[in-house]
C-alpha positions, 0 to 999 in steps of 0.5 A, spaced: 611 430 566 615 435 570 613 433 578 607 438 579 600 436 581 597 432 576 594 433 569 594 440 566 588 442 561 588 448 556 583 448 549 589 446 544 589 439 549 583 438 550 580 438 543 586 434 541 583 430 546 577 430 543 578 429 535 582 424 536 576 420 539 572 422 534 578 419 528 578 412 533 585 413 535 587 409 542 593 414 543 595 421 542 601 424 544 600 431 547 603 436 552 598 435 560 604 439 563 604 446 558 608 444 553 613 442 559 614 436 555 610 429 551 606 424 554 603 418 550 595 418 552 590 413 551 583 415 548 577 412 549 570 413 548 568 416 554 575 418 557 582 418 557 588 415 561 594 417 563 599 414 568 594 408 570 588 413 572 583 415 568 579 421 566 573 425 563 572 429 557 570 437 559 563 438 558 566 446 557 572 448 556 573 455 556 579 458 553 584 462 556 582 457 562 588 452 564 584 446 568 588 442 574 585 435 577 581 435 583 578 430 586 572 432 584 574 433 577 578 438 573 578 445 576 580 452 573 586 454 575 583 461 579 581 463 585 578 469 587 580 472 595 579 480 594 580 479 587 580 474 581 587 471 580 588 465 574 593 462 571 593 463 563 595 459 558 599 463 552 602 461 545 608 459 548 607 454 553 608 458 559 603 460 562 601 467 564 597 470 570 591 475 571 590 479 577 582 482 575 583 481 568 589 484 568 595 481 565 601 481 570 606 479 564 608 481 557 605 475 551 603 478 545 610 478 543 614 474 547 614 468 551 613 471 558 618 465 559 624 468 555 621 475 557 624 473 564 630 471 561 632 477 558 630 481 564 635 476 568 642 478 563 642 485 564 644 484 572 649 478 570 647 473 574 652 468 575 655 467 582 651 473 585 647 473 591 640 476 587 634 479 591 627 478 587 622 482 590 615 480 587 616 472 586 610 472 582 610 465 577 618 465 579 620 466 572 626 471 575 627 467 579 628 461 575 632 465 570 637 466 576 637 459 578 639 457 570 645 462 570 649 460 576 647 465 581 649 463 588 641 465 592 636 468 590 632 471 596 623 472 593 619 475 596 611 474 594 606 476 598 599 474 595 597 467 597 593 466 590 599 468 587 604 463 591 598 457 590 598 458 582 605 458 582 605 451 586 601 448 580 605 451 574 611 447 571 614 453 569 615 455 576 621 454 579 621 448 586 628 449 587 635 449 583 637 446 576 642 440 574 645 446 572 646 450 578 647 445 583 650 450 589 645 455 588 638 456 592 633 459 592 628 461 599 621 464 597 618 467 602 611 468 603 611 475 605 610 483 602 618 485 602 615 492 603 615 490 610 620 485 610 626 488 606 628 492 613 631 486 616 635 484 611 643 487 612 645 493 608 650 491 603 647 484 603 645 483 596 649 482 589 643 484 584 636 486 585 630 484 579 624 488 582 618 487 577 612 490 581 604 491 581 603 496 577 602 503 581 595 503 583 595 497 586 603 497 590 604 504 590 609 503 596 614 499 591 616 505 587 616 509 593 622 513 595 622 510 602 623 503 598 627 506 593 632 508 599 632 501 602 633 498 595 640 502 595 641 500 603 641 492 602 644 492 594 653 492 595 656 498 592 657 497 585 650 492 584 646 492 579 638 493 580 633 492 573 625 495 575 620 494 571 615 499 570 612 498 563 609 504 560 601 505 564 597 509 561 603 513 556 598 514 551 592 517 555 596 521 561 602 522 558 605 519 563 613 517 563 613 512 569 620 509 568 622 517 568 619 518 574 622 511 577 629 514 575 629 521 578 627 517 585 632 511 585 637 517 583 635 520 589 637 514 593 644 513 590 644 510 583 645 511 577 639 509 573 637 509 565 631 506 561 632 498 558 628 493 557 621 496 558 624 499 565 630 502 568 637 499 569 640 502 575 647 501 578 648 503 586 654 508 586 656 512 592 652 517 595 654 525 593 
């Protein structure tokens, strides 16, 4: 079990616990950390025990919900401030998250964690200083560390997303054992505001996975791309996730629009992996 705050329950795990009780089984092997590990749970008629503590069965366990233990019982890993931000289970183990019902990471055909591995590989992180503009659950940062990055500077402005991340066992909280010399700095703040303070040519690669355009248009602006070009060293690489929002309804090609702005900022840019892969080149 990873070192996060107590057990996490999903419908699948809770159903398995209830089924064990129904069959009269005294123990069951299951995962209480979203399939990061397997542990043994003692099952009783009115609850179950793990790690020397006793927990109740839930009266109702909703699908597409992850529950964490608090002093008052199990509560959904979700918060509502200006929007509903929620950690959502997947069949892959590694969760995604939603903001007002909009899924932030791909889960249909691939684990969001494995998807991050594929995209991080595009910038070849080994030995590099990486700017991770929109940290989210930290999957990009996790694969940078596993890939031997020298340093990852990650930014995330949403306190609610940072809270989800603190409970998610798939989110990194430091270097992996395979990357002892790597460091991760997670800064709570808006990269659109903080990037001006970064030194020119101070990073070797950029991973940019912004919220959709309608939520954070400033992260798709020419001014922001000019800043990315400023902080990225010559021949440094940039992966920019865009997805394909409204392509069928409007015919809009967001990746093509992004590539045009990146070229104006001094990048070569081509479509790649649901986004754009760019390289900082000399201005004419």
